[in-house]
VMD Tcl script that draws the C-alpha trace (Angstrom):
set ca {
  {-38.25 -44.79 33.85}
  {-36.68 -44.08 37.12}
  {-38.33 -45.41 40.42}
  {-40.07 -42.75 42.41}
  {-37.52 -43.54 45.28}
  {-34.77 -42.73 43.60}
  {-36.54 -39.51 41.93}
  {-37.89 -38.55 45.56}
  {-33.90 -39.23 47.26}
  {-32.40 -37.03 44.18}
  {-35.32 -34.18 44.47}
  {-34.15 -34.17 48.30}
  {-30.56 -33.80 47.30}
  {-31.20 -30.79 45.02}
  {-33.31 -29.07 47.75}
  {-30.37 -29.36 50.17}
  {-28.24 -28.37 47.77}
  {-29.97 -25.19 47.27}
  {-30.62 -24.32 50.83}
  {-26.81 -24.63 51.00}
  {-25.89 -22.46 48.19}
  {-28.43 -20.01 49.34}
  {-27.10 -20.12 52.85}
  {-23.18 -19.75 51.61}
  {-24.43 -16.58 49.23}
  {-26.31 -15.03 52.29}
  {-23.02 -15.39 54.33}
  {-20.52 -14.54 52.02}
  {-22.77 -11.07 51.70}
  {-22.46 -11.04 55.16}
  {-18.68 -11.65 56.10}
  {-16.43 -9.10 55.95}
  {-13.42 -9.62 53.96}
  {-9.55 -8.76 54.28}
  {-8.75 -5.77 52.72}
  {-5.21 -5.69 51.66}
  {-4.71 -1.83 52.65}
  {-5.71 -2.42 56.55}
  {-2.47 -3.72 57.96}
  {0.12 -2.37 61.04}
  {3.79 -4.02 60.98}
  {5.68 -3.64 64.03}
  {9.39 -4.29 64.45}
  {11.14 -5.43 67.40}
  {15.05 -6.17 67.92}
  {16.61 -9.45 66.67}
  {18.27 -10.13 70.17}
  {16.72 -8.10 72.93}
  {18.92 -5.77 75.38}
  {17.86 -3.53 77.73}
  {19.44 -0.40 76.81}
  {18.59 2.91 75.74}
  {19.89 2.37 72.67}
  {17.97 -0.50 71.51}
  {14.85 1.69 72.98}
  {15.84 4.16 70.48}
  {15.91 2.18 67.68}
  {13.15 0.36 68.27}
  {10.72 4.22 68.59}
  {12.54 5.18 65.43}
  {12.08 1.60 63.32}
  {8.07 1.76 64.10}
  {7.94 5.42 63.53}
  {8.83 4.77 60.09}
  {6.78 1.59 59.68}
  {3.64 3.49 61.13}
  {3.79 6.35 59.28}
  {5.87 5.73 55.14}
  {4.99 1.61 54.72}
  {2.39 1.53 52.02}
  {3.16 -2.35 50.76}
  {4.95 -5.12 51.83}
  {5.44 -8.45 49.56}
  {6.50 -11.71 51.10}
  {7.24 -15.23 50.34}
  {6.72 -18.02 52.83}
  {8.40 -20.99 54.06}
  {7.35 -23.99 51.88}
  {7.94 -27.85 51.67}
  {9.88 -29.24 48.84}
  {8.50 -32.49 47.35}
  {10.25 -35.63 45.47}
  {8.84 -37.91 43.65}
  {9.47 -41.88 43.53}
  {7.22 -43.25 41.00}
  {3.59 -42.52 41.56}
  {4.36 -41.42 45.38}
  {5.68 -38.15 46.62}
  {7.71 -37.51 49.57}
  {8.84 -34.82 51.57}
  {12.50 -33.74 50.76}
  {12.67 -30.09 52.46}
  {12.06 -26.80 53.88}
  {12.91 -24.17 51.59}
  {12.98 -20.89 53.46}
  {12.32 -17.35 52.16}
  {15.34 -15.45 50.88}
  {13.99 -11.88 51.11}
  {10.66 -9.62 51.17}
  {10.47 -6.31 49.71}
  {8.49 -2.76 51.63}
  {7.80 0.06 49.54}
  {8.02 3.51 51.45}
  {6.22 6.87 50.74}
  {9.02 9.21 51.44}
  {8.82 12.83 52.79}
  {10.65 15.98 52.34}
  {13.21 15.24 54.92}
  {14.41 12.31 53.66}
  {13.07 10.75 56.87}
  {12.85 6.72 54.85}
  {16.33 7.58 53.03}
  {18.21 8.37 56.13}
  {16.64 5.34 58.22}
  {17.66 2.84 55.26}
  {20.97 4.53 55.52}
  {21.14 3.51 58.64}
  {19.74 0.01 58.29}
  {23.42 -0.33 55.66}
  {25.55 1.20 58.05}
  {24.39 -1.33 60.66}
  {26.05 -3.97 58.13}
  {28.38 -2.18 56.75}
  {29.89 1.13 56.92}
  {31.94 2.83 54.16}
  {35.44 4.27 55.28}
  {37.26 7.68 53.79}
  {39.11 5.45 50.74}
  {35.33 4.04 49.84}
  {36.26 0.63 51.20}
  {33.49 -0.95 52.92}
  {34.07 -2.43 56.85}
  {31.31 -4.76 58.30}
  {30.32 -4.30 61.92}
  {31.44 -7.05 64.47}
  {27.94 -7.89 65.71}
  {26.00 -8.50 62.51}
  {22.94 -9.11 64.74}
  {22.65 -6.23 65.40}
  {21.32 -5.40 61.95}
  {18.55 -7.64 61.95}
  {15.15 -6.61 62.67}
  {12.34 -8.84 63.67}
  {8.49 -7.82 62.34}
  {5.28 -8.79 62.86}
  {2.68 -8.06 60.19}
  {-0.96 -7.45 61.84}
  {-3.82 -7.41 59.02}
  {-6.83 -5.80 60.65}
  {-10.60 -6.21 60.44}
  {-12.81 -3.12 59.22}
  {-13.42 -2.70 62.90}
  {-9.73 -1.67 63.39}
  {-9.21 -4.80 65.69}
  {-6.53 -7.28 64.96}
  {-7.42 -10.16 62.52}
  {-6.87 -13.87 63.86}
  {-3.66 -14.55 61.29}
  {-0.26 -12.62 61.98}
  {2.73 -12.52 59.61}
  {5.78 -12.92 61.30}
  {9.66 -12.39 60.01}
  {12.54 -13.00 61.48}
  {16.08 -11.90 60.78}
  {15.11 -9.04 58.38}
  {18.22 -7.48 57.27}
  {19.20 -4.64 54.82}
  {19.99 -5.91 51.14}
  {19.11 -3.12 49.14}
  {16.98 0.15 47.54}
  {15.77 -0.12 44.69}
  {16.28 2.37 41.79}
  {14.84 5.91 43.25}
  {13.74 8.06 40.40}
  {13.51 12.07 40.40}
  {11.71 13.50 37.47}
  {10.74 17.21 36.95}
  {8.17 16.46 34.86}
  {6.13 14.73 37.68}
  {4.31 15.89 40.84}
  {3.84 11.93 42.21}
  {5.24 11.16 45.34}
  {7.94 8.98 45.52}
  {8.56 6.05 46.85}
  {10.92 3.87 47.97}
  {11.35 -0.22 47.41}
  {13.79 -1.84 50.00}
  {14.41 -5.07 50.03}
  {15.30 -7.03 52.98}
  {17.25 -10.58 53.49}
  {14.62 -12.98 55.57}
  {16.07 -15.76 57.69}
  {12.17 -17.26 57.87}
  {8.21 -15.66 57.09}
  {5.30 -17.33 58.49}
  {1.76 -17.36 59.19}
  {1.48 -16.79 62.83}
  {-1.90 -17.37 64.87}
  {-2.00 -14.94 68.17}
  {-4.56 -17.09 69.54}
}
mol new
graphics top color blue
foreach p $ca { graphics top sphere $p radius 0.5 }
foreach p [lrange $ca 0 end-1] q [lrange $ca 1 end] { graphics top cylinder $p $q radius 0.2 }
display resetview
């Protein structure tokens, strides 16, 4: 038979655990969880320069982002390790290769025309169907910040920073006479880096 002191100590531990469990349950029941559909995304130039062309591009980029972005799929930078016997050591930093955004399209082809302008900032097609790459490739890059929102509409405390986004491809676009569904367009961007950013 266990001594009274052991029984009393065990009971105290159980009681404290019960209180903590109840407190955790109450905390979770009152906590506002992050919803995936509450976010804003803002585009900024990769290299700032004060001129009308850049200002117009920023306005156009963010109008598209505000009205048409439906989903953002991001891969973050990661740390690679290598093993030596029973220990692991930092080997390298692995950067994301790309991110994907899904846009809803309107009848005016706003997203497709915007995507085409992004592609032409990388390369244009001449009269012979040959690609000519633009001289300044930094002009085709964008930075962006994804801001998750709280239920109140205020920004949350953890943002996503995208560095060096560059048009890569547009996924297959499907037209279907039998389907009344809205058109969705997936655009993949090459990405220099992606990480969580704490604004304050």
